[in-house]
N, C-alpha and C positions, 0 to 999 in steps of 0.2 A: 504493500500500500504506500502511495506517495505521501510526502510530507504535507502537500496541500490537502489531500484527502483526510489525513489524520487531523489537521488543524481545522477542518470544517466542523468538527465536533468538539464542543466544549464539555468536558466531563465535570460532574459534580465535585465539589470540594468538601472533604471531610476534615473537620478540626475537632479532635476528641470525639465526643458522642454526637456532634452536630454536623448536619450535612446541608450545604447550600446547593441549590440547583446548578449554579454557575460558579466558576472559580474566580469570582470577583469580590474583593473586599473594598467597601467604601472607606476611604481614609477619614480618621477623626480630625476635625478642624475646629480650633477654638478662636475666640470665645463665642460660643453659641452660633457657629457657622454650621456645624453638624450636630443638631439636636434631635429631638424625637421625630419631627416631621420628615427630615431627610433619612434618618436611620430606618424608620418604619417603612417608608416608601421603597428603599433599596431592598430591605428584607422581603417585602411583598413581591418584588420583581425577581426574586430568586438569588440575590446577592447576599453578602453579609453587611448589615447596617451597623454603623458605629456611632456612638454618642461620645463626644469629646467632653471629658469631665472638668477640664481646666476652666475655672471661673463661672461655672453654671449658676452659682448662687449670687453673682454680682448684681444682676437685674431682677432678682427674685424678691418676693415680698418678705422673705426671711432675713434679708440683709439690712443692717443698720450701719450706715457709713460712719456715723460718729463713734461707733463701737467696733473697732476692727476685729476684735476677737469673735464677733458674730459671723464673720465671713465663713469660717470652717463649718459651723453649724448650718449656715445657709447653703453651703455647697452640698452637704450631705442630704439635706431635705430636698433640695432642688434636683439632685440626682435621682432620688426616689420618685419624684414627680415625673421626671423625664422618662425614666424606664417604664413607668405606668402608662404614659401617653404613647410611647413607642409600641408597647405590647398591645395597646388597644387598636393601633393602626395595623399591626401585623401579628395576630395571635399565634401564628405557627412559624413565622420566619426566624432566621438566625440573627440575633441582636447582641451586640457587644458594647463594652465600655472601654475607652482608652484612658489610661491614667499615667501621668508623668511621675517617674520615680523621684525626680528632684523637687516635688512639691511636699509641703509639710503634712498635708492630710492624705498622702498616698496610702498608708495602711488603712485608714478609716474608710476611704473611698473604695478600696479593694474589697474590704469586708462588706461594705454596703452594697456594692454591685453584685457580689455573690449572693448575698441574702435576699436581694430584691429581684432576682430572676434573670440576671444577665447570662446569656449562654456562654460568653467568653469575655476574658479580660485581656486587653492588649496593653503592653507597657512601652513607654518611650522615654527619652531624655534621662538615661541612666541604666545601670545594670540591676535587674530585679532579682537579686540573689536570694532574698527572703520571701518572695511572693507566695510560694506554696504554704507558708505558715498562716497567711491571712485568709486563705480559702480552704483550709483543711476540712472544715465541716460541710463543704459543698463539693464533693468529688466530681459532680457532673459539669462543673464550670471549667471550660477549657482555658488554659493559660498560654498566652502567646507573647513572646518577647521580640522586640524590634532590635536588630543589630546592624552595625555598619561595616563590620569586617569579620574575618574568620576568627580572630582571637577572642572577640566578644562572644561569639556563638559558642566557642569551645569552653570558655570560662563559665558561662551560664549552665551549659549541659553538664559539665563536670561537677560544678557546685551542687546543682539540684540532685544529681545522681547520688553523690556521696552523703548529702544531708537528708534528703527526703525520699530517696529511692524512686525518683521519677524524672521525667524529661519534659521539656515544653511540648505542648500539643501541636505547635507549629512555630516557625520562626519567620518573621518578616525581615527581609534583607533589603536595606536601602541602597539604591543607586545614588551614591553621593554626588554624582555629577548633575543630577536632574531633580532630585526630590525637593519638594516644597517645604517651607518652614525651616526649622533647625536641622542642620546636617553636620555629620562628623567629617572632618577633612579626610580625603582619601590618602592615607599614609602610603599606600602602595601604587599610587596612580602612575608613577614613573617606571614601574616594573613593566617590561615589554609586553608580557602576556596579560596584564591587568585588564579586566573587564568585569561586568556584573556576572557574566557567564562563568568566568574564572572563579569568582567568589562562591557562586552556587556550587560548582563542582568540588571546590575545596571543602566546603561544609558537608556536602553530601558524602564525599569519600571518607571524611573523618568519622562521621556518625556510623557509616557502614562498617568500617574497618576496626574501630575502637569500641563501639557500643553495640554493634550488631542490629541497628535499628534504621528505619527510614521514616522520617517525620516530614510533614508538608513544609515546603519552602516557598514563601510568597514574596515576589519582588515588588518593590515600590519605587517610584521616581520616574517621571517622564512617560508614563503610559497613558495614551490618550484615545486610541482607537483599536479596532479589531486587529489590525496589522501588528500593532505593538504587543497586544495580548498574545497573538500567535507566536511572535518572535520570542517572548519570554518563556512560553511553554516549550518551544523547540529547544531552547538552551538548557532545559531541565527544571524549570520552576513548576510547581504544582498549581500556582494561582498568582494573581496580581492584586495589588492594592492601588486604587485610583482616587485621587483627591480633587485636583483642579477641575476636571470635567464635571464633577457633581456640584460645583459652585453655581454653574449657570443652569440650574434647574429650578422649576417652580417651587419644589418642596424644600430647597435649601433654606435653612433657618435664618440666614443673614438678611440684612436690609437689601432692598431692591437696587439701591445705588451701588452696593458692594458687588452684586452679581453683574450689573452692567459694566462696571469697571473691568472685571475680568473678561467679559464678553468682547470688549473693544481693545483689549491689550495685545501687544505684539512681543516677539522675542526680545526686541531691543528695550522693552520696559522692565526686564528682569534685572534686579540688582542684588548684591550681597550686602547685608546689613549686620552689624554687630549686635549681640544680644546680652542682656544681663545674666544669662545662664552661662556665659563664657564660650559660646559656640557661635559660628556664623549662621546666618539664616537667609533664605532666599525669599524675596518679596518683590512687589511691584513698585516701581519708582513713583514717588510722590514727595511733597514738601517735607513730610516727617522723615522719610527714608533718607532724603538728601542731607538733612540736618544730622542724622545719626551717623551717616557715612563720614561726615567731616568732624565727628566727635563733639557735636554741639548739644550737650545734654539739656533738656528742658527743665525748668525749675518746677517740678511737681513732686509731691511726696509719694512715698510708697503707700498704696491704698489698702493693702490687705496682708502684707507680710507673708506672702504665700509660698515663697521658694526657700528651700533649705540654704542654698547659696545664691546670693543675688548681688551683682556688681553695683546695681543702682542703690539698693538699700544699704549695703555694707561699705561701699567706696564712693558713692556719688557719681558713678560712671554710667553711661548709656541712658536707660529710661525704665519706667515701670512697664514691664512686659504685659501684665494683666490689663492695665489701663489702655495701652497702645492697641492691643488686639481687640479689646471691647469697643473702643472708639470706632475702629474701622468697620466692625461687624454691624454697628448701629447706623452706619452710613456716613460717618465723618471721615471722608477720604483724604482730607488735608492733614489732620492731626493724628491719624491712626496708622498702625502697621498692617499692611495688606500682604499676608503670606501668599505665596504662589509657587507652583512647580515651574520647571524650566520650559515645559511645553505648553504654551498658551496659543491662542488663535486657532483652536481646533473645532470651534463651533460657531455657527452663524446666528443662532438665536437661543433664547431661553426656552427650554423645553421641559416636559415632564420627565420624572425619573423613569417611568415606564417606557417612554420613547427613547431615552438615552440607553437604557439597558437593552432594548430591542436592537438598537444600532450596534452596540458593543458585542452582542451575541449572535448577530446575523451570520449565516453561513457565507463563507468566502469561496 
């Protein structure tokens, strides 16, 4: 059978005990860019819908801005609300929650997501070496770690195996050259054979040779259409994670202006912006990004003390990440940070999630 014939069929994606009809995971995007509406719609259409937990409580009725300590309570309660809404939209779909390891309420949000019916928990922005402890009472919840390189994947697998006698139910592997938002510098990018396919094969071979297992490997970064999906499956991935394309959907939880900004963006609009998390981030050019690139920190206070390590709070550098992302998602495209993947301009109109999924899964 030819590659084209093989690629015309998208096989289901199994993560732990949960099976999505298509091997497509919708990336989590904060703040409130991917909430219940988007996650529920993607799950209904046969993909894996993801709720971004960062800052969910910020615009909720539970948050009192004058009392910063209320932010963490608000986050937890807002996550419960969001999971309930997403499940009402998609009673039988696969719905997950993305949690940043570098946030102070990471353990609480992981426990909450598991207790409130999330099918899977995906982590980012750090190594989730203790994640299985937080979900021990919920064995059906699949655990998925996002990694940027082979070393991170091996450390997580080795640590989980020795401490908890388990492995991740899947790994999401970032294509550092194209992924949106925070990314890890490609340490091996100058190695002649370096490519996302090389990373996939290295992780796959290690797991097979040293642990005797095969777990799903999902590629994220720069995937925009069916051709990209087939390309990733051909090099050995079991699935893909897509973010930017889902922003220009009717169900995306962000403000309409935010969606339209992505709709009309071109490759030249992509810039690399420093972050208070100490990592570079990929975003759309706007006045805020330009100021941050020139190291012009705005005089704003830390609004929630949400990160374990924060260059803005601790050293007065960069900006308040939570506020910057929230401002953009609310529609303030001048004073907010607009995260984006490297592949933009792949859509001509704002469409429904059902239409987008049909386009992504159509036979070629």
